[in-house]
N, C-alpha and C positions, 0 to 999 in steps of 0.2 A: 100603436107600439111599433110600426115598419120603422117610423121617423125617430125614434128613442132609439131604437136598436143599432140606426145609421150613424147617430151622434155618436151613441156609447163604442161604433165600431172605428168611426173615423177621428174623433177627438180624445175619447177618455181613454181608451186602449193604447195609443200611442205615448200618450203624455202619462200612464201607467208604468207603459216597461222603457222611458223616459228616467223616472224615477228608480223603478228599480236598478237601473243600471248604474244612475249615481251611486246610489246607495252601494251597490254591490264592489263598484269602483273609488268607492273612497275608504273602504274597510281594505282592500285588497293592495291598491298599491301603498298604502301604509305599512304593509309588511313587506315592502321591497327597498331598500336601502340604496342609501348613493353617498359617496363620500369616506372615509374614513376617520377612523378615530389618530384624537393627537400622539404625536410618539412621546412615549411616557421620562424620554432624558432629554427633553425640551424646557425652555422654563415658560411657565403658564400662568395664566391667572384666572380667577374662578371665576362665573359670572352665573346669574341666578336665571332659575324659569319660576314661571307663578301661573296657575291655572283654577280659575273659579268653576271646572266642569266642563266648559265650554270654550271660554275665552282665555287663550296666553299671552302674557308678558315675557319681554326680555326684563330682567331687575339687574342695576346696577350698583355695587357698594357706590354712593357719593363720589369719595376721590376719582374712581373710574370715567367720571362726567366728563367732556369735553368742558373747559372754562367757562368759554363763549357759551353754549348750551344751559351750562348750570346755573350761569348770573341770571339766564331769561326764566327758569323755573321758578313759581312761590312754594316755600317748603316750610315744615315749622325746622323749632331747634331742634326739638327727639328726630326727626328723619336720620337715616342710616344709609337708607338706599332708596332707589326710586325706579319704580317700573315701567315702561312706556311699551306701549301698545298698538295695534291700528284697527279701523274696523269701520265699521257705515254708521255713518253716522247720526241717522235717523233713531237708529238702534240703540248706537250710544245714548243720545240728549234726550229719547223718550221711553226708554226702557231702565231704569235704576234698578227694577228685580224682574223676575219672571211674571210676577203678578200682573206686573204693567205693560208686558208684551201685549200687541195687538196684532191682528191678522194683517193687517195693511199695511203696518211696519216691515212684518217678518218676509211677507210676498215680494214686498220691492227690494229689502235687502238680497234676496235667493235669486228673484229672476230678472231684475230689471238692475243694470248698472244704475250705481245710487253716489251720492258724496260722501266722501269718508272725514273720517276725526283723527287727530292722533288723541291717546288717553294716557297722563301724565300721572301716578300716584306716588307718594311718600309709603316709607314702610320703617319701622321704627328698629329691626333687627330682621335675621333669617328665620323661617321659618323652615322648621323638618320637614314638611311637610312640599317644600320646594323640590323642583331636579337642579342639575346642575351642570355646565359645562366645563373645561379648561379650555381657552382660548391662549393661542401667542399673540404676541405683541402685535405681527402682523393680521392675524387674523381679527382681533379688539379691532384695530385701526378699520379693517372694512364693512365690521359690524356697524360700526360709528358712522360710515359713510352710507350702509345702507336707510340707518335710521335718519341721517341728514336728508339724505333727498327724497325723504315720504315728507317732512314736516311743510309747512305752506311760507313763503315769506311777504313780508312786504316791501313797501319799493326800498325803503334803507336797509332790507336784509335781513329784518330781524323775524322771529317767528309769530304766526299772528297766535293771538291767544282767544278762545272765543269767551270771552268776558260772562261773568256769573254764570258760566256752566259748571256744573260740577255738581257729585253727589254728596260733598259734603267738605270739610275743611282741608281735605287730606289728599283733594288730588283736583286737577283743570283738564280741560280739552282744550285743542288746536287745531286750527286747519290741517286737512293733508292733501296728498298728492292721492290722485289716482281715485278710479274705482271699485266699489266693492260690488261683488257676485255669490253663485253659489261655487263659481270655479275658482275665485278670487278673496279666500275670506280672510279674518283675522289670524288665523293659524296658517294660512299657504304665506302670510308675509314673514311669519316666523320662521317657516322650512325657507321660504326662498332666500333669507339673510342664511340661514344653516350652511345651503347650496353654493353659497357665492363664498363660502369661504375654507369649501372643500370637509367641512366635517358631515361626520354621519347621524343621517336624516333619513324621511322617507321621500322616493320620488314624488310623490304629490299625496299631501293631505288636507282634506277642508277641516281636518278634525284635531284636535290637540295632540292625542293619543299618537297621533303618524310621528312626533315629535318629543315625546316622552317616554315613549317606548324603548327609544335609543340613546337614554340621558339617566345616569344614576339620582337616586333620592340623597338628600342632604342627608338624612338619617340612616341610609345604607351604612354598612360597616367600609372602614380600611381595607381594602386590599393589605393582603399578608406577601411579603415577599417569600421564597423559598428558600 
């Protein structure tokens, strides 16, 4: 019994405290904003954000995707927009649905720096449940720099596709730079991009809500002028 108590005291309790602190800061820091809104009198372009409830993607109309990147993506004639996200490679490839999630994959993704991938998904139109942001040309260019720097390239400067990987005919996976962990998640990647351009977003967030809480929904009524 004494040995068991020592194990609880020196291993389990510190781990529990770390988990509690992580969860607390995950929620707290999403409510502390950084950056500012785009001024309304500046010319802007609308970019969308899609979340499946956990993972967040940037979503761009095809015409906003730089030609050199768009030419490397595979998509159907019905595609009007492309979603781009970053995440844990093992989680992406081995977990098509939550029912497929393995404890080993989840633990490795959260607690061990792990390999990553880019996920590119085509969409036939804009959903009323998406969120959106208005970017200036300079902000949009900086977001593309953020995305470009995350793709991994071969010796010829082409993005490296994970051939044969995908959940269906409407998405593809590509090699990515960086390692995934509980401190650098798919959602912190989007949040980091927003911070780089000075857009209003969370100080830090491993959750999709840390970005989405500062963005309007497509279905929100347009603001009226007084």
